[in-house]
PQR file of N, CA, C, O and H, with PARSE charges and radii, in Angstrom:
ATOM      1  N   MET A   1       0.835  -1.183   0.000 -0.4000 1.5000
ATOM      2  CA  MET A   1       0.000   0.000   0.000 -0.0000 2.0000
ATOM      3  C   MET A   1       0.883   1.252   0.000  0.5500 1.7000
ATOM      4  O   MET A   1       1.871   1.331   0.730 -0.5500 1.4000
ATOM      5  N   ILE A   2       0.525   2.181  -0.794 -0.4000 1.5000
ATOM      6  CA  ILE A   2       1.283   3.427  -0.923 -0.0000 2.0000
ATOM      7  C   ILE A   2       0.666   4.482   0.001  0.5500 1.7000
ATOM      8  O   ILE A   2      -0.546   4.695   0.008 -0.5500 1.4000
ATOM      9  H   ILE A   2      -0.278   2.117  -1.387  0.4000 1.0000
ATOM     10  N   THR A   3       1.531   5.130   0.773 -0.4000 1.5000
ATOM     11  CA  THR A   3       1.055   6.185   1.671 -0.0000 2.0000
ATOM     12  C   THR A   3       0.835   7.466   0.880  0.5500 1.7000
ATOM     13  O   THR A   3       1.265   7.582  -0.267 -0.5500 1.4000
ATOM     14  H   THR A   3       2.516   4.957   0.767  0.4000 1.0000
ATOM     15  N   ASP A   4       0.163   8.425   1.506 -0.4000 1.5000
ATOM     16  CA  ASP A   4      -0.069   9.719   0.852 -0.0000 2.0000
ATOM     17  C   ASP A   4       1.246  10.411   0.537  0.5500 1.7000
ATOM     18  O   ASP A   4       1.381  11.039  -0.514 -0.5500 1.4000
ATOM     19  H   ASP A   4      -0.186   8.331   2.438  0.4000 1.0000
ATOM     20  N   THR A   5       2.221  10.302   1.441 -0.4000 1.5000
ATOM     21  CA  THR A   5       3.533  10.918   1.217 -0.0000 2.0000
ATOM     22  C   THR A   5       4.222  10.289   0.013  0.5500 1.7000
ATOM     23  O   THR A   5       4.783  10.990  -0.830 -0.5500 1.4000
ATOM     24  H   THR A   5       2.111   9.793   2.294  0.4000 1.0000
ATOM     25  N   GLN A   6       4.177   8.970  -0.062 -0.4000 1.5000
ATOM     26  CA  GLN A   6       4.780   8.275  -1.208 -0.0000 2.0000
ATOM     27  C   GLN A   6       4.082   8.658  -2.502  0.5500 1.7000
ATOM     28  O   GLN A   6       4.735   8.866  -3.525 -0.5500 1.4000
ATOM     29  H   GLN A   6       3.722   8.400   0.622  0.4000 1.0000
ATOM     30  N   GLN A   7       2.756   8.751  -2.462 -0.4000 1.5000
ATOM     31  CA  GLN A   7       1.998   9.125  -3.659 -0.0000 2.0000
ATOM     32  C   GLN A   7       2.375  10.527  -4.121  0.5500 1.7000
ATOM     33  O   GLN A   7       2.508  10.781  -5.319 -0.5500 1.4000
ATOM     34  H   GLN A   7       2.225   8.581  -1.631  0.4000 1.0000
ATOM     35  N   THR A   8       2.545  11.432  -3.165 -0.4000 1.5000
ATOM     36  CA  THR A   8       2.954  12.801  -3.498 -0.0000 2.0000
ATOM     37  C   THR A   8       4.325  12.800  -4.161  0.5500 1.7000
ATOM     38  O   THR A   8       4.539  13.502  -5.149 -0.5500 1.4000
ATOM     39  H   THR A   8       2.437  11.226  -2.193  0.4000 1.0000
ATOM     40  N   LEU A   9       5.253  12.017  -3.622 -0.4000 1.5000
ATOM     41  CA  LEU A   9       6.592  11.929  -4.215 -0.0000 2.0000
ATOM     42  C   LEU A   9       6.523  11.359  -5.627  0.5500 1.7000
ATOM     43  O   LEU A   9       7.182  11.866  -6.535 -0.5500 1.4000
ATOM     44  H   LEU A   9       5.080  11.447  -2.819  0.4000 1.0000
ATOM     45  N   ILE A  10       5.741  10.324  -5.814 -0.4000 1.5000
ATOM     46  CA  ILE A  10       5.599   9.722  -7.141 -0.0000 2.0000
ATOM     47  C   ILE A  10       5.063  10.750  -8.130  0.5500 1.7000
ATOM     48  O   ILE A  10       5.563  10.864  -9.249 -0.5500 1.4000
ATOM     49  H   ILE A  10       5.206   9.912  -5.077  0.4000 1.0000
ATOM     50  N   GLU A  11       4.048  11.494  -7.715 -0.4000 1.5000
ATOM     51  CA  GLU A  11       3.466  12.523  -8.584 -0.0000 2.0000
ATOM     52  C   GLU A  11       4.483  13.609  -8.908  0.5500 1.7000
ATOM     53  O   GLU A  11       4.540  14.085 -10.042 -0.5500 1.4000
ATOM     54  H   GLU A  11       3.642  11.402  -6.806  0.4000 1.0000
ATOM     55  N   GLN A  12       5.289  14.006  -7.922 -0.4000 1.5000
ATOM     56  CA  GLN A  12       6.303  15.034  -8.153 -0.0000 2.0000
ATOM     57  C   GLN A  12       7.363  14.548  -9.135  0.5500 1.7000
ATOM     58  O   GLN A  12       7.776  15.291 -10.025 -0.5500 1.4000
ATOM     59  H   GLN A  12       5.243  13.619  -7.001  0.4000 1.0000
ATOM     60  N   VAL A  13       7.802  13.304  -8.976 -0.4000 1.5000
ATOM     61  CA  VAL A  13       8.805  12.745  -9.887 -0.0000 2.0000
ATOM     62  C   VAL A  13       8.248  12.664 -11.303  0.5500 1.7000
ATOM     63  O   VAL A  13       8.933  13.018 -12.263 -0.5500 1.4000
ATOM     64  H   VAL A  13       7.466  12.700  -8.253  0.4000 1.0000
ATOM     65  N   ARG A  14       7.023  12.206 -11.435 -0.4000 1.5000
ATOM     66  CA  ARG A  14       6.404  12.117 -12.768 -0.0000 2.0000
ATOM     67  C   ARG A  14       6.258  13.494 -13.402  0.5500 1.7000
ATOM     68  O   ARG A  14       6.476  13.651 -14.604 -0.5500 1.4000
ATOM     69  H   ARG A  14       6.467  11.919 -10.655  0.4000 1.0000
ATOM     70  N   ALA A  15       5.890  14.495 -12.600 -0.4000 1.5000
ATOM     71  CA  ALA A  15       5.761  15.854 -13.120 -0.0000 2.0000
ATOM     72  C   ALA A  15       7.120  16.382 -13.575  0.5500 1.7000
ATOM     73  O   ALA A  15       7.224  17.023 -14.620 -0.5500 1.4000
ATOM     74  H   ALA A  15       5.714  14.367 -11.624  0.4000 1.0000
ATOM     75  N   TRP A  16       8.173  16.107 -12.779 -0.4000 1.5000
ATOM     76  CA  TRP A  16       9.520  16.553 -13.161 -0.0000 2.0000
ATOM     77  C   TRP A  16       9.958  15.875 -14.463  0.5500 1.7000
ATOM     78  O   TRP A  16      10.509  16.523 -15.352 -0.5500 1.4000
ATOM     79  H   TRP A  16       8.089  15.585 -11.930  0.4000 1.0000
ATOM     80  N   LYS A  17       9.707  14.566 -14.565 -0.4000 1.5000
ATOM     81  CA  LYS A  17      10.076  13.837 -15.783 -0.0000 2.0000
ATOM     82  C   LYS A  17       9.356  14.410 -16.998  0.5500 1.7000
ATOM     83  O   LYS A  17       9.964  14.565 -18.057 -0.5500 1.4000
ATOM     84  H   LYS A  17       9.259  14.039 -13.842  0.4000 1.0000
ATOM     85  N   GLU A  18       8.081  14.723 -16.864 -0.4000 1.5000
ATOM     86  CA  GLU A  18       7.306  15.291 -17.972 -0.0000 2.0000
ATOM     87  C   GLU A  18       7.851  16.668 -18.358  0.5500 1.7000
ATOM     88  O   GLU A  18       7.995  16.983 -19.539 -0.5500 1.4000
ATOM     89  H   GLU A  18       7.587  14.597 -16.004  0.4000 1.0000
ATOM     90  N   GLU A  19       8.150  17.476 -17.349 -0.4000 1.5000
ATOM     91  CA  GLU A  19       8.702  18.817 -17.599 -0.0000 2.0000
ATOM     92  C   GLU A  19      10.065  18.720 -18.290  0.5500 1.7000
ATOM     93  O   GLU A  19      10.334  19.450 -19.244 -0.5500 1.4000
ATOM     94  H   GLU A  19       8.033  17.221 -16.389  0.4000 1.0000
ATOM     95  N   ASN A  20      10.913  17.825 -17.810 -0.4000 1.5000
ATOM     96  CA  ASN A  20      12.239  17.643 -18.400 -0.0000 2.0000
ATOM     97  C   ASN A  20      12.123  17.178 -19.851  0.5500 1.7000
ATOM     98  O   ASN A  20      12.831  17.673 -20.728 -0.5500 1.4000
ATOM     99  H   ASN A  20      10.693  17.231 -17.035  0.4000 1.0000
ATOM    100  N   ALA A  21      11.233  16.232 -20.094 -0.4000 1.5000
ATOM    101  CA  ALA A  21      11.033  15.732 -21.457 -0.0000 2.0000
ATOM    102  C   ALA A  21      10.526  16.849 -22.367  0.5500 1.7000
ATOM    103  O   ALA A  21      10.982  16.980 -23.503 -0.5500 1.4000
ATOM    104  H   ALA A  21      10.658  15.830 -19.382  0.4000 1.0000
ATOM    105  N   ALA A  22       9.597  17.644 -21.880 -0.4000 1.5000
ATOM    106  CA  ALA A  22       9.048  18.743 -22.683 -0.0000 2.0000
ATOM    107  C   ALA A  22      10.128  19.772 -23.016  0.5500 1.7000
ATOM    108  O   ALA A  22      10.169  20.298 -24.128 -0.5500 1.4000
ATOM    109  H   ALA A  22       9.226  17.538 -20.957  0.4000 1.0000
ATOM    110  N   GLU A  23      11.007  20.057 -22.042 -0.4000 1.5000
ATOM    111  CA  GLU A  23      12.096  21.017 -22.278 -0.0000 2.0000
ATOM    112  C   GLU A  23      13.026  20.557 -23.397  0.5500 1.7000
ATOM    113  O   GLU A  23      13.675  21.374 -24.050 -0.5500 1.4000
ATOM    114  H   GLU A  23      10.974  19.630 -21.139  0.4000 1.0000
ATOM    115  N   HIS A  24      13.086  19.246 -23.612 -0.4000 1.5000
ATOM    116  CA  HIS A  24      13.984  18.698 -24.626 -0.0000 2.0000
ATOM    117  C   HIS A  24      13.217  18.163 -25.835  0.5500 1.7000
ATOM    118  O   HIS A  24      13.713  17.322 -26.584 -0.5500 1.4000
ATOM    119  H   HIS A  24      12.559  18.583 -23.082  0.4000 1.0000
ATOM    120  N   GLY A  25      11.999  18.671 -26.006 -0.4000 1.5000
ATOM    121  CA  GLY A  25      11.213  18.304 -27.178 -0.0000 2.0000
ATOM    122  C   GLY A  25      10.865  16.816 -27.215  0.5500 1.7000
ATOM    123  O   GLY A  25      10.647  16.257 -28.290 -0.5500 1.4000
ATOM    124  H   GLY A  25      11.596  19.355 -25.398  0.4000 1.0000
ATOM    125  N   PHE A  26      10.815  16.184 -26.068 -0.4000 1.5000
ATOM    126  CA  PHE A  26      10.509  14.753 -25.950 -0.0000 2.0000
ATOM    127  C   PHE A  26      11.471  13.888 -26.766  0.5500 1.7000
ATOM    128  O   PHE A  26      11.129  12.784 -27.190 -0.5500 1.4000
ATOM    129  H   PHE A  26      10.993  16.638 -25.195  0.4000 1.0000
ATOM    130  N   SER A  27      12.680  14.414 -26.974 -0.4000 1.5000
ATOM    131  CA  SER A  27      13.721  13.685 -27.710 -0.0000 2.0000
ATOM    132  C   SER A  27      14.616  12.962 -26.715  0.5500 1.7000
ATOM    133  O   SER A  27      15.284  13.597 -25.898 -0.5500 1.4000
ATOM    134  H   SER A  27      12.957  15.311 -26.629  0.4000 1.0000
ATOM    135  N   ILE A  28      14.631  11.634 -26.783 -0.4000 1.5000
ATOM    136  CA  ILE A  28      15.455  10.864 -25.852 -0.0000 2.0000
ATOM    137  C   ILE A  28      16.931  11.218 -26.026  0.5500 1.7000
ATOM    138  O   ILE A  28      17.674  11.255 -25.044 -0.5500 1.4000
ATOM    139  H   ILE A  28      14.089  11.119 -27.447  0.4000 1.0000
ATOM    140  N   ASP A  29      17.363  11.476 -27.248 -0.4000 1.5000
ATOM    141  CA  ASP A  29      18.766  11.856 -27.476 -0.0000 2.0000
ATOM    142  C   ASP A  29      19.099  13.166 -26.768  0.5500 1.7000
ATOM    143  O   ASP A  29      20.163  13.283 -26.160 -0.5500 1.4000
ATOM    144  H   ASP A  29      16.760  11.446 -28.046  0.4000 1.0000
ATOM    145  N   ALA A  30      18.203  14.151 -26.838 -0.4000 1.5000
ATOM    146  CA  ALA A  30      18.439  15.440 -26.183 -0.0000 2.0000
ATOM    147  C   ALA A  30      18.410  15.293 -24.663  0.5500 1.7000
ATOM    148  O   ALA A  30      19.190  15.933 -23.959 -0.5500 1.4000
ATOM    149  H   ALA A  30      17.339  14.055 -27.332  0.4000 1.0000
ATOM    150  N   ILE A  31      17.512  14.454 -24.164 -0.4000 1.5000
ATOM    151  CA  ILE A  31      17.425  14.235 -22.719 -0.0000 2.0000
ATOM    152  C   ILE A  31      18.712  13.594 -22.210  0.5500 1.7000
ATOM    153  O   ILE A  31      19.259  14.024 -21.194 -0.5500 1.4000
ATOM    154  H   ILE A  31      16.878  13.935 -24.737  0.4000 1.0000
ATOM    155  N   VAL A  32      19.196  12.576 -22.903 -0.4000 1.5000
ATOM    156  CA  VAL A  32      20.420  11.881 -22.493 -0.0000 2.0000
ATOM    157  C   VAL A  32      21.621  12.819 -22.595  0.5500 1.7000
ATOM    158  O   VAL A  32      22.465  12.836 -21.699 -0.5500 1.4000
ATOM    159  H   VAL A  32      18.751  12.227 -23.728  0.4000 1.0000
ATOM    160  N   GLU A  33      21.708  13.591 -23.662 -0.4000 1.5000
ATOM    161  CA  GLU A  33      22.823  14.536 -23.820 -0.0000 2.0000
ATOM    162  C   GLU A  33      22.840  15.538 -22.668  0.5500 1.7000
ATOM    163  O   GLU A  33      23.905  15.839 -22.128 -0.5500 1.4000
ATOM    164  H   GLU A  33      21.023  13.577 -24.390  0.4000 1.0000
ATOM    165  N   SER A  34      21.695  16.046 -22.296 -0.4000 1.5000
ATOM    166  CA  SER A  34      21.601  16.996 -21.186 -0.0000 2.0000
ATOM    167  C   SER A  34      22.014  16.345 -19.872  0.5500 1.7000
ATOM    168  O   SER A  34      22.729  16.949 -19.073 -0.5500 1.4000
ATOM    169  H   SER A  34      20.831  15.801 -22.735  0.4000 1.0000
ATOM    170  N   ALA A  35      21.567  15.121 -19.649 -0.4000 1.5000
ATOM    171  CA  ALA A  35      21.925  14.407 -18.417 -0.0000 2.0000
ATOM    172  C   ALA A  35      23.429  14.169 -18.352  0.5500 1.7000
ATOM    173  O   ALA A  35      24.041  14.338 -17.297 -0.5500 1.4000
ATOM    174  H   ALA A  35      20.986  14.630 -20.298  0.4000 1.0000
ATOM    175  N   ARG A  36      24.019  13.782 -19.464 -0.4000 1.5000
ATOM    176  CA  ARG A  36      25.471  13.552 -19.477 -0.0000 2.0000
ATOM    177  C   ARG A  36      26.235  14.845 -19.222  0.5500 1.7000
ATOM    178  O   ARG A  36      27.252  14.847 -18.529 -0.5500 1.4000
ATOM    179  H   ARG A  36      23.522  13.645 -20.321  0.4000 1.0000
ATOM    180  N   HIS A  37      25.739  15.942 -19.783 -0.4000 1.5000
ATOM    181  CA  HIS A  37      26.387  17.235 -19.553 -0.0000 2.0000
ATOM    182  C   HIS A  37      26.338  17.589 -18.059  0.5500 1.7000
ATOM    183  O   HIS A  37      27.335  18.044 -17.497 -0.5500 1.4000
ATOM    184  H   HIS A  37      24.912  15.940 -20.346  0.4000 1.0000
ATOM    185  N   ARG A  38      25.183  17.381 -17.421 -0.4000 1.5000
ATOM    186  CA  ARG A  38      25.066  17.648 -15.980 -0.0000 2.0000
ATOM    187  C   ARG A  38      26.015  16.758 -15.196  0.5500 1.7000
ATOM    188  O   ARG A  38      26.649  17.216 -14.245 -0.5500 1.4000
ATOM    189  H   ARG A  38      24.374  17.012 -17.878  0.4000 1.0000
ATOM    190  N   GLN A  39      26.122  15.492 -15.580 -0.4000 1.5000
ATOM    191  CA  GLN A  39      27.014  14.577 -14.884 -0.0000 2.0000
ATOM    192  C   GLN A  39      28.465  15.033 -15.006  0.5500 1.7000
ATOM    193  O   GLN A  39      29.192  15.095 -14.014 -0.5500 1.4000
ATOM    194  H   GLN A  39      25.607  15.120 -16.352  0.4000 1.0000
ATOM    195  N   GLU A  40      28.875  15.348 -16.226 -0.4000 1.5000
ATOM    196  CA  GLU A  40      30.262  15.761 -16.467 -0.0000 2.0000
ATOM    197  C   GLU A  40      30.604  17.042 -15.708  0.5500 1.7000
ATOM    198  O   GLU A  40      31.713  17.176 -15.192 -0.5500 1.4000
ATOM    199  H   GLU A  40      28.284  15.298 -17.032  0.4000 1.0000
ATOM    200  N   SER A  41      29.668  17.976 -15.636 -0.4000 1.5000
ATOM    201  CA  SER A  41      29.962  19.251 -14.980 -0.0000 2.0000
ATOM    202  C   SER A  41      29.796  19.191 -13.462  0.5500 1.7000
ATOM    203  O   SER A  41      30.097  20.165 -12.772 -0.5500 1.4000
ATOM    204  H   SER A  41      28.767  17.867 -16.055  0.4000 1.0000
ATOM    205  N   SER A  42      29.319  18.057 -12.931 -0.4000 1.5000
ATOM    206  CA  SER A  42      29.097  17.943 -11.488 -0.0000 2.0000
ATOM    207  C   SER A  42      30.399  17.792 -10.705  0.5500 1.7000
ATOM    208  O   SER A  42      30.458  18.124  -9.521 -0.5500 1.4000
ATOM    209  H   SER A  42      29.074  17.266 -13.491  0.4000 1.0000
ATOM    210  N   GLY A  43      31.452  17.285 -11.374 -0.4000 1.5000
ATOM    211  CA  GLY A  43      32.713  17.061 -10.682 -0.0000 2.0000
ATOM    212  C   GLY A  43      32.741  15.752  -9.910  0.5500 1.7000
ATOM    213  O   GLY A  43      33.746  15.428  -9.278 -0.5500 1.4000
ATOM    214  H   GLY A  43      31.404  17.015 -12.336  0.4000 1.0000
ATOM    215  N   ARG A  44      31.653  15.001  -9.954 -0.4000 1.5000
ATOM    216  CA  ARG A  44      31.601  13.720  -9.256 -0.0000 2.0000
ATOM    217  C   ARG A  44      32.143  12.615 -10.141  0.5500 1.7000
ATOM    218  O   ARG A  44      32.160  12.735 -11.366 -0.5500 1.4000
ATOM    219  H   ARG A  44      30.837  15.265 -10.467  0.4000 1.0000
ATOM    220  N   ARG A  45      32.582  11.548  -9.516 -0.4000 1.5000
ATOM    221  CA  ARG A  45      33.083  10.395 -10.255 -0.0000 2.0000
ATOM    222  C   ARG A  45      31.923   9.721 -10.982  0.5500 1.7000
ATOM    223  O   ARG A  45      30.866   9.481 -10.399 -0.5500 1.4000
ATOM    224  H   ARG A  45      32.569  11.451  -8.521  0.4000 1.0000
ATOM    225  N   ILE A  46      32.130   9.424 -12.244 -0.4000 1.5000
ATOM    226  CA  ILE A  46      31.104   8.788 -13.067 -0.0000 2.0000
ATOM    227  C   ILE A  46      31.634   7.450 -13.545  0.5500 1.7000
ATOM    228  O   ILE A  46      32.760   7.353 -14.034 -0.5500 1.4000
ATOM    229  H   ILE A  46      32.988   9.619 -12.718  0.4000 1.0000
ATOM    230  N   ILE A  47      30.827   6.437 -13.403 -0.4000 1.5000
ATOM    231  CA  ILE A  47      31.201   5.106 -13.878 -0.0000 2.0000
ATOM    232  C   ILE A  47      30.282   4.754 -15.034  0.5500 1.7000
ATOM    233  O   ILE A  47      29.063   4.703 -14.870 -0.5500 1.4000
ATOM    234  H   ILE A  47      29.913   6.515 -13.006  0.4000 1.0000
ATOM    235  N   ARG A  48      30.851   4.515 -16.180 -0.4000 1.5000
ATOM    236  CA  ARG A  48      30.072   4.074 -17.334 -0.0000 2.0000
ATOM    237  C   ARG A  48      30.517   2.661 -17.666  0.5500 1.7000
ATOM    238  O   ARG A  48      31.663   2.440 -18.058 -0.5500 1.4000
ATOM    239  H   ARG A  48      31.841   4.556 -16.314  0.4000 1.0000
ATOM    240  N   LEU A  49      29.630   1.728 -17.513 -0.4000 1.5000
ATOM    241  CA  LEU A  49      29.953   0.335 -17.759 -0.0000 2.0000
ATOM    242  C   LEU A  49      29.660  -0.022 -19.211  0.5500 1.7000
ATOM    243  O   LEU A  49      28.681   0.433 -19.802 -0.5500 1.4000
ATOM    244  H   LEU A  49      28.700   1.909 -17.194  0.4000 1.0000
ATOM    245  N   LYS A  50      30.537  -0.847 -19.762 -0.4000 1.5000
ATOM    246  CA  LYS A  50      30.278  -1.403 -21.077 -0.0000 2.0000
ATOM    247  C   LYS A  50      29.264  -2.517 -20.904  0.5500 1.7000
ATOM    248  O   LYS A  50      29.137  -3.083 -19.818 -0.5500 1.4000
ATOM    249  H   LYS A  50      31.333  -1.216 -19.282  0.4000 1.0000
ATOM    250  N   LYS A  51      28.554  -2.829 -21.952 -0.4000 1.5000
ATOM    251  CA  LYS A  51      27.539  -3.872 -21.886 -0.0000 2.0000
ATOM    252  C   LYS A  51      28.157  -5.160 -21.343  0.5500 1.7000
ATOM    253  O   LYS A  51      29.157  -5.645 -21.872 -0.5500 1.4000
ATOM    254  H   LYS A  51      28.658  -2.369 -22.834  0.4000 1.0000
ATOM    255  N   GLY A  52      27.559  -5.709 -20.290 -0.4000 1.5000
ATOM    256  CA  GLY A  52      28.032  -6.946 -19.692 -0.0000 2.0000
ATOM    257  C   GLY A  52      29.121  -6.770 -18.649  0.5500 1.7000
ATOM    258  O   GLY A  52      29.468  -7.729 -17.960 -0.5500 1.4000
ATOM    259  H   GLY A  52      26.746  -5.315 -19.861  0.4000 1.0000
ATOM    260  N   GLN A  53      29.672  -5.564 -18.515 -0.4000 1.5000
ATOM    261  CA  GLN A  53      30.750  -5.318 -17.563 -0.0000 2.0000
ATOM    262  C   GLN A  53      30.163  -5.126 -16.165  0.5500 1.7000
ATOM    263  O   GLN A  53      29.113  -4.504 -16.007 -0.5500 1.4000
ATOM    264  H   GLN A  53      29.390  -4.785 -19.074  0.4000 1.0000
ATOM    265  N   GLN A  54      30.840  -5.656 -15.167 -0.4000 1.5000
ATOM    266  CA  GLN A  54      30.426  -5.510 -13.775 -0.0000 2.0000
ATOM    267  C   GLN A  54      31.149  -4.317 -13.157  0.5500 1.7000
ATOM    268  O   GLN A  54      32.275  -4.006 -13.542 -0.5500 1.4000
ATOM    269  H   GLN A  54      31.694  -6.161 -15.295  0.4000 1.0000
ATOM    270  N   GLU A  55      30.511  -3.655 -12.209 -0.4000 1.5000
ATOM    271  CA  GLU A  55      31.111  -2.492 -11.562 -0.0000 2.0000
ATOM    272  C   GLU A  55      32.423  -2.851 -10.877  0.5500 1.7000
ATOM    273  O   GLU A  55      33.324  -2.016 -10.791 -0.5500 1.4000
ATOM    274  H   GLU A  55      29.596  -3.908 -11.896  0.4000 1.0000
ATOM    275  N   ASP A  56      32.541  -4.097 -10.384 -0.4000 1.5000
ATOM    276  CA  ASP A  56      33.776  -4.532  -9.719 -0.0000 2.0000
ATOM    277  C   ASP A  56      34.962  -4.530 -10.660  0.5500 1.7000
ATOM    278  O   ASP A  56      36.104  -4.453 -10.207 -0.5500 1.4000
ATOM    279  H   ASP A  56      31.809  -4.775 -10.454  0.4000 1.0000
ATOM    280  N   ASP A  57      34.716  -4.614 -11.978 -0.4000 1.5000
ATOM    281  CA  ASP A  57      35.777  -4.652 -12.978 -0.0000 2.0000
ATOM    282  C   ASP A  57      36.310  -3.276 -13.343  0.5500 1.7000
ATOM    283  O   ASP A  57      37.274  -3.172 -14.101 -0.5500 1.4000
ATOM    284  H   ASP A  57      33.788  -4.676 -12.346  0.4000 1.0000
ATOM    285  N   VAL A  58      35.698  -2.211 -12.815 -0.4000 1.5000
ATOM    286  CA  VAL A  58      36.057  -0.855 -13.184 -0.0000 2.0000
ATOM    287  C   VAL A  58      37.163  -0.349 -12.269  0.5500 1.7000
ATOM    288  O   VAL A  58      37.090  -0.477 -11.047 -0.5500 1.4000
ATOM    289  H   VAL A  58      34.914  -2.296 -12.199  0.4000 1.0000
ATOM    290  N   GLU A  59      38.188   0.227 -12.889 -0.4000 1.5000
ATOM    291  CA  GLU A  59      39.281   0.812 -12.123 -0.0000 2.0000
ATOM    292  C   GLU A  59      38.861   2.203 -11.663  0.5500 1.7000
ATOM    293  O   GLU A  59      38.381   3.000 -12.469 -0.5500 1.4000
ATOM    294  H   GLU A  59      38.248   0.331 -13.882  0.4000 1.0000
ATOM    295  N   ALA A  60      39.033   2.500 -10.398 -0.4000 1.5000
ATOM    296  CA  ALA A  60      38.654   3.800  -9.857 -0.0000 2.0000
ATOM    297  C   ALA A  60      39.535   4.895 -10.427  0.5500 1.7000
ATOM    298  O   ALA A  60      40.761   4.792 -10.421 -0.5500 1.4000
ATOM    299  H   ALA A  60      39.424   1.852  -9.744  0.4000 1.0000
ATOM    300  N   LYS A  61      38.897   5.939 -10.918 -0.4000 1.5000
ATOM    301  CA  LYS A  61      39.624   7.091 -11.463 -0.0000 2.0000
ATOM    302  C   LYS A  61      39.119   8.339 -10.761  0.5500 1.7000
ATOM    303  O   LYS A  61      37.924   8.450 -10.488 -0.5500 1.4000
ATOM    304  H   LYS A  61      37.901   6.023 -10.923  0.4000 1.0000
ATOM    305  N   PRO A  62      40.006   9.279 -10.462 -0.5600 1.5000
ATOM    306  CA  PRO A  62      39.551  10.506  -9.807  0.2800 2.0000
ATOM    307  C   PRO A  62      38.707  11.337 -10.763  0.5500 1.7000
ATOM    308  O   PRO A  62      38.821  11.181 -11.979 -0.5500 1.4000
ATOM    309  N   PRO A  63      37.850  12.229 -10.228 -0.5600 1.5000
ATOM    310  CA  PRO A  63      37.066  13.086 -11.099  0.2800 2.0000
ATOM    311  C   PRO A  63      37.977  14.036 -11.875  0.5500 1.7000
ATOM    312  O   PRO A  63      39.099  14.307 -11.447 -0.5500 1.4000
ATOM    313  N   PRO A  64      37.505  14.538 -13.005 -0.5600 1.5000
ATOM    314  CA  PRO A  64      38.322  15.448 -13.801  0.2800 2.0000
ATOM    315  C   PRO A  64      38.606  16.743 -13.051  0.5500 1.7000
ATOM    316  O   PRO A  64      37.794  17.188 -12.240 -0.5500 1.4000
ATOM    317  N   ALA A  65      39.731  17.329 -13.317 -0.4000 1.5000
ATOM    318  CA  ALA A  65      40.096  18.602 -12.677 -0.0000 2.0000
ATOM    319  C   ALA A  65      39.201  19.707 -13.190  0.5500 1.7000
ATOM    320  O   ALA A  65      38.886  19.774 -14.378 -0.5500 1.4000
ATOM    321  H   ALA A  65      40.391  16.967 -13.975  0.4000 1.0000
ATOM    322  N   CYS A  66      38.799  20.567 -12.284 -0.4000 1.5000
ATOM    323  CA  CYS A  66      37.920  21.681 -12.679 -0.0000 2.0000
ATOM    324  C   CYS A  66      38.723  22.891 -13.082  0.5500 1.7000
ATOM    325  O   CYS A  66      38.151  23.919 -13.443 -0.5500 1.4000
ATOM    326  H   CYS A  66      39.055  20.513 -11.319  0.4000 1.0000
TER
END
């Protein structure tokens, strides 16, 4: 059973997703490009796995210098 608080969060997430999609013309390529740009500019470590690769196989690398 979903509580009222959980339902509110679900509705907020869905509204954000719809707004984000609309901002990018509902183009999955534009949405992904924007997300990658935000990730790259965050300064946080990003792990991109190749298909079939496990996270344990990834060598830790420091975030890029700002």
